[in-house]
C-alpha positions as CSV (number, residue, x, y, z in Angstrom):
1,M,-19.0,-24.4,-12.9
2,K,-16.4,-22.1,-14.3
3,N,-15.9,-20.3,-11.0
4,R,-15.5,-23.6,-9.1
5,L,-12.9,-24.8,-11.6
6,K,-11.0,-21.6,-11.3
7,E,-11.0,-22.0,-7.5
8,L,-9.6,-25.5,-7.9
9,F,-6.9,-24.3,-10.2
10,L,-5.9,-21.6,-7.7
11,Q,-5.9,-24.0,-4.8
12,R,-4.2,-26.9,-6.4
13,A,-2.2,-25.9,-9.5
14,V,-0.7,-22.5,-9.1
15,S,2.8,-22.2,-7.6
16,F,5.1,-19.2,-7.2
17,G,8.9,-19.3,-7.5
18,Q,11.3,-19.6,-10.5
19,F,10.3,-22.0,-13.2
20,T,11.4,-22.9,-16.8
21,L,8.3,-23.5,-19.0
22,A,7.9,-25.9,-21.9
23,S,8.4,-22.9,-24.2
24,G,11.8,-22.3,-22.7
25,K,10.7,-19.1,-21.1
26,T,11.3,-18.5,-17.4
27,S,8.4,-17.5,-15.1
28,S,7.8,-16.5,-11.5
29,Y,4.7,-18.7,-11.5
30,Y,3.8,-22.2,-12.7
31,I,0.5,-23.9,-13.4
32,N,0.7,-27.6,-12.9
33,S,-2.7,-28.6,-14.2
34,K,-2.0,-32.3,-13.5
35,K,-2.7,-31.5,-9.8
36,V,-6.2,-30.6,-10.9
37,L,-6.9,-32.9,-13.9
38,F,-7.0,-36.0,-11.8
39,C,-9.3,-34.5,-9.2
40,S,-12.8,-36.0,-9.6
41,E,-14.7,-32.7,-9.1
42,A,-12.4,-30.8,-11.5
43,V,-12.6,-33.5,-14.2
44,A,-16.4,-33.4,-14.1
45,L,-16.5,-29.6,-14.3
46,L,-13.9,-29.5,-17.0
47,G,-15.7,-32.1,-19.1
48,D,-18.9,-30.0,-18.9
49,L,-17.0,-26.8,-19.7
50,L,-15.3,-28.4,-22.7
51,Y,-18.6,-29.6,-23.9
52,E,-20.1,-26.2,-23.5
53,A,-17.1,-24.6,-25.4
54,T,-17.5,-27.0,-28.3
55,S,-21.1,-28.2,-28.5
56,D,-22.1,-25.6,-31.1
57,L,-19.9,-27.4,-33.6
58,D,-20.4,-30.5,-35.6
59,L,-17.3,-32.4,-34.4
60,Q,-16.2,-36.0,-34.8
61,A,-13.3,-35.9,-32.3
62,I,-11.7,-33.9,-29.5
63,G,-8.2,-34.2,-28.1
64,G,-4.6,-32.8,-28.1
65,L,-1.0,-33.3,-27.2
66,E,-0.1,-35.8,-24.5
67,V,-0.1,-35.7,-21.4
68,G,-2.4,-32.9,-20.4
69,A,-5.0,-33.5,-23.2
70,I,-5.5,-37.1,-22.3
71,P,-7.7,-36.6,-19.2
72,M,-9.2,-33.5,-20.8
73,A,-10.3,-35.5,-23.9
74,T,-11.7,-38.3,-21.7
75,A,-13.7,-35.8,-19.6
76,A,-15.1,-34.1,-22.7
77,A,-16.0,-37.4,-24.3
78,L,-17.9,-38.4,-21.2
79,S,-19.8,-35.1,-21.2
80,Y,-20.7,-35.5,-24.8
81,H,-22.0,-39.0,-24.1
82,R,-24.1,-37.8,-21.2
83,A,-25.6,-35.1,-23.5
84,G,-26.5,-37.9,-26.0
85,R,-23.9,-37.0,-28.6
86,S,-21.2,-39.2,-29.9
87,I,-17.5,-38.0,-30.2
88,E,-14.1,-39.7,-30.3
89,G,-11.4,-38.7,-27.9
90,F,-7.8,-38.7,-29.1
91,F,-4.3,-37.7,-28.1
92,V,-1.2,-36.9,-30.1
93,R,2.1,-38.4,-29.0
94,K,5.1,-36.1,-28.8
95,Q,7.1,-38.8,-30.6
96,A,6.0,-41.9,-32.4
97,K,6.5,-45.2,-30.6
98,G,9.2,-47.5,-32.1
99,H,6.7,-50.4,-32.4
100,G,3.1,-51.1,-33.4
101,S,1.5,-48.7,-35.8
102,Q,4.1,-45.9,-35.0
103,S,1.3,-43.4,-35.4
104,R,1.6,-40.2,-33.4
105,V,-2.2,-39.8,-33.2
106,E,-4.0,-42.3,-30.9
107,G,-7.7,-42.6,-31.3
108,L,-10.0,-42.7,-34.3
109,V,-9.4,-39.5,-36.3
110,K,-9.5,-39.7,-40.1
111,A,-9.5,-37.5,-43.1
112,G,-12.5,-35.3,-43.4
113,D,-13.2,-35.2,-39.6
114,R,-13.8,-32.0,-37.8
115,V,-12.0,-31.8,-34.5
116,A,-11.5,-29.6,-31.5
117,V,-7.9,-29.5,-30.3
118,I,-7.5,-29.0,-26.6
119,D,-4.6,-28.3,-24.2
120,D,-4.3,-27.4,-20.6
121,V,-2.0,-24.4,-20.3
122,L,-0.7,-22.4,-23.3
123,T,2.2,-19.9,-23.3
124,T,3.4,-19.5,-26.8
125,G,1.1,-22.1,-28.4
126,G,4.0,-24.3,-29.5
127,S,2.7,-27.5,-27.9
128,V,-0.8,-27.2,-29.3
129,I,0.6,-26.4,-32.8
130,Q,2.4,-29.7,-32.7
131,A,-0.9,-31.5,-32.1
132,I,-2.6,-29.4,-34.9
133,E,0.1,-30.3,-37.4
134,E,-0.4,-34.0,-36.8
135,I,-4.2,-33.8,-37.0
136,E,-4.0,-31.8,-40.3
137,K,-1.5,-34.4,-41.7
138,L,-4.3,-36.9,-41.3
139,G,-6.6,-34.7,-43.4
140,A,-8.8,-33.6,-40.5
141,T,-9.9,-30.0,-40.0
142,V,-9.4,-28.2,-36.8
143,A,-12.7,-26.5,-36.0
144,R,-11.7,-24.9,-32.7
145,V,-8.8,-24.8,-30.3
146,V,-9.7,-24.7,-26.5
147,C,-7.3,-24.4,-23.6
148,I,-7.9,-24.2,-19.9
149,V,-5.5,-21.3,-19.2
150,D,-3.9,-18.9,-21.6
151,R,-0.8,-17.3,-20.0
152,L,-1.1,-14.4,-22.6
153,Q,2.4,-14.8,-23.9
154,G,1.8,-15.4,-27.6
155,A,-0.6,-18.3,-28.0
156,R,-3.5,-16.3,-29.3
157,E,-1.2,-14.7,-32.0
158,A,0.3,-18.1,-32.9
159,L,-3.3,-19.5,-33.3
160,A,-4.7,-16.5,-35.2
161,R,-5.9,-18.6,-38.1
162,Y,-8.0,-20.9,-35.8
163,D,-11.1,-20.3,-33.7
164,Y,-9.3,-20.1,-30.4
165,R,-11.1,-20.0,-27.0
166,P,-9.4,-20.2,-23.7
167,L,-11.6,-21.0,-20.7
168,F,-9.5,-18.6,-18.6
169,T,-6.6,-16.3,-19.1
170,I,-3.9,-15.8,-16.5
171,R,-5.6,-12.5,-15.5
172,D,-8.8,-14.4,-14.7
173,L,-6.8,-16.3,-12.1
174,G,-5.7,-12.9,-10.6
175,I,-2.1,-13.2,-11.9
176,D,-0.6,-10.3,-13.8
177,G,1.5,-12.4,-16.1
178,E,5.0,-11.5,-17.4
C-alpha cells in the first residue's frame, strides 16, 4: 500500500521549478497533494494507511486544517468504519465563517476527546499547529499527528511535544530537500 501511494505522489503531485510555500519559504520543488487526494485509488490507500498509523490509539476523532485534511479525514473515517470502529472526522477552518455557529472546527469534537491531527505536506509545521491550537481550545487532547509527507524543514522540531509520525519524508520520495 505504502509503495503504491508513494508512486502515485511521484507521478501526480511532485513538480519542479520555483515555488513559494505556505510557510513563506521558496523551494525548487512543490508537492500538490490535491492532485492525489481526489484519485480513487490514492484515497483508498491513504485511508488504510491513516487507519494503520492511528489504530493503536483510543481515538474519538481524526482531522486537520482545511483543505488538505478534508479528504484525508473522510478516507480515514471510511477505513475506520470498514474495520468496525467508530470515529468522527473533522476539519479546522483557517478562519471562522461570518455566519452560523462561527466555529473554526467543523465536525463533532468535544472536550475530553482524544484526536489524531492530520495534514498532507508539512514544511515548518505552522499549518498543523493552527489546527492543534483550535482542537486544544475545545479541550480535546491531540494523541498523534500524522502527515503524508514531511519536507524535513522544521515540522518535527515544531511538533516535538506530540507523537508525530509522517507516512513519508521527502527523502523517501527520492528528493534531497533544501
